[in-house]
N, C-alpha and C positions, 0 to 999 in steps of 0.2 A: 504493500500500500504506500501511497504518497501522503505523508503527514506534514502539516505545517505546525510548528511549535512556537507559540508566543511566550516570551519570558525565557527564552533559551539561554540567556546569559547568566541566569541564576544557578546556584549549585544543583538544584533539582532539575532545572532545564538541561544542564550538561548531562545529567544521568538519563533523562528521558531520551535525549538525542542518541547517546551511546547504546541504550537498551534497544531502541527502535532499529538502529542500524545493525546491531548484532543479530536481531531477529529477521533481518533480510528486507526491512523496509527502507524507503528513502525519506529524507527529512529536509524540509526548508526551515532553517533555524532563524527566527526573527530576533535580532538583538540590536540595541543601540550602539554597541561597540564591536562591530564586525571584525576589526583588525585584531581584537583580543580573543576571539572565539577559538578555543583550543582543538579544532577538528580540521583535518585535511583529507578525510575519507571521501572517496568519490560518491558515496551515498548521501553526502551532506552538502547542501547548498546554503550559504549564509546570505541573509538579506537584512538590510537596515530599513526598518519601517516604524514610524512614530505611531504608537497605539492611539494617540489622541487625534491623529489625522485620518479621517475616514477614507479619503482617496488612496492614501498610502496602504492602508490595510486591505482595501479592495484590490489593489494592484497585485499584491503578493498571494492572493487567495486562489487565483486561477490555476487549474490543473491538478488540484489536490483531492484526496478522498476523505480526509478527516482532519479535525483540528484538535490540538491539545493546548490548553492554556495553563501556564504556571506563572501567571502575572503575580508580582509581589511588590510590596511597598514597606518601608521601615516605619516605625512609630512616628507620629507627628501630632503636634498640637494644632495644626492647621487642617482645614477640610481636605479630605482625600477623595479623589474621583477616578484614579487610574484604573481600578478594578471594574467599576460599573461602566464608565464611559468607554474604556478599552474593550470590554466584552460586548457592549452595545454595538461598537463599530465592527467587531468580529462577526456578530450575529447578522448585522445588516449585509456585510460582504458575503457571508455564507449563503444567505437567501438569494442574493443577486447572482451568485455563481451556481446555485443549485446543489450546494453541499448540505448534507444532513447530519453528519456525526460530529458532535461537540463534546469533549471531555474536559472539565475544568477542575483544577485543584482549588479547594476552598480551605476551610479550617474547622476542626471539631470544636465544640464548646461555644459556638456563636450564640446559641440559645441557652438561657439559664437552665432549662430543663435537662440539657445534655450534660451538665456539670454536677459532680458531687459537691456538697457544701464546702469542703475544703478547697476545691478547685475554684469555686465562685469567690471565696475570700482572696485567694491568690490572684485571681484575675483583677479584682478591684485594686490591688496594689499597683498594677501597671497603668491604671487610668490616671490622668486623661490621655497620656501619650498614645495608648493603643485604641482608645475609643473611636477616633476618626477612621482608623483602618478597619476595625471590626464593623462599623456602620457601613462602610463602603463595600466590604465583602458581602454583607447581607444584601445590599442593593444589587450587587453583581449576581447573587444567587437568584434574586427575583427576575432580573433580566433574562437569565438562562431559562428559568422555569416558564416564563411567558413567551419564549422565542418560537415555540411550535416546532423546534428542531428535535432530533433524536439525541438528547443530551444525557449526560451523567455528571453529577457533582460528586467529587471525591474529597472527603474530609479527613485529612490526617490529624493525628494527635500532635503532641509536642515533638518537634522534629529532633532527631538525634543522628549522630554520625556513625555509620557502619558501612563497610565495604561491600558485603555480600547480601544478596536477596535471601530473606529468611522464609519460613513457612508462615507468613503473615496471615492475618485474619481480615476478611472483607465481609462486612455485614451492614444491614440497614439500620442498625442502632449502635450507639456508642458503647465502648467497653468501659468498665470502671477505671482501669488504669490505661490512659491513652498515651503511649509512646509510639512513634512511627519513624523508622529509619528512612532516610532519603532514598536509599536504594529500593526499599519496598514500595514507597510512594511512586517512584518512577516506573517500576515494573507494573504496578496496578494501573497507572494512567495509560501506559502503552497497551496493556492487555485489554482494557476497556475500549480503547479507541480502535483496535485492530481485530478484536474478536467479536463474538455475539453481544457481549456486554450486558449491562443492566440499564436498559433504556428508560429514561425519564424517572430515574431513581437517585436518591442521595445516599451514598454509601460511605462507610467509615473504614479506613485501613489502619490496622493496629499490628505492630510488630510483637513478636512472642515475648515470653516471660523474662528473657534476658535483657529486654529493652532498658530496664531500670539501671543496668550497669553501664550503658553506653554513655559516651561523652555528649552532653547536651549541646545542641546548636544554639547560637545567639537567639535571644528572645525577641524576635520580630517576625513580621509576616512576609519577608523577602524570601520566598521559597526557593 
């Protein structure tokens, strides 16, 4: 399959690209820093497109089979729109080009009901720096759900660093202890985009019991 990956410059975006190419797919990696993108594989094409520019997003969409979004943004006290506006432009371009399959990385625990009490207290400690990002990710999810496309929202837990894919858990409800390795998240995103997938569902990806021993990633939403 021919995938276009938005947010390819992020750590998870690198892994999505590598995972897809290893599985025999071709990737157009969208990044604002094409000269720094660490891939020279013939299965990878690198393109520079501003997510906030609808025409630029439309231009890179042609000729693909599916879209993977791993858009991210660091905590901010200012309003954040990159997730919602970026995905709005992606959806618009997909409709224009007749693409149907959209898989987006989101975040577990966006809704209070998804978090145990201890997690809710911890989350408050990051506010207001994270509030703007969380609110925009929620807006992004709404854009996806209302798109009419064949979408899947993939919610990882707290991202941790690990080299190999584990026997991770993919479910429609959050696990009590939510750790997700970037490798597992990347594998799940590619599997959903290129396989039969869980169409029009929100799924949670959780790494196994060893996740608590992993080195935690920086606490931001830059996936």
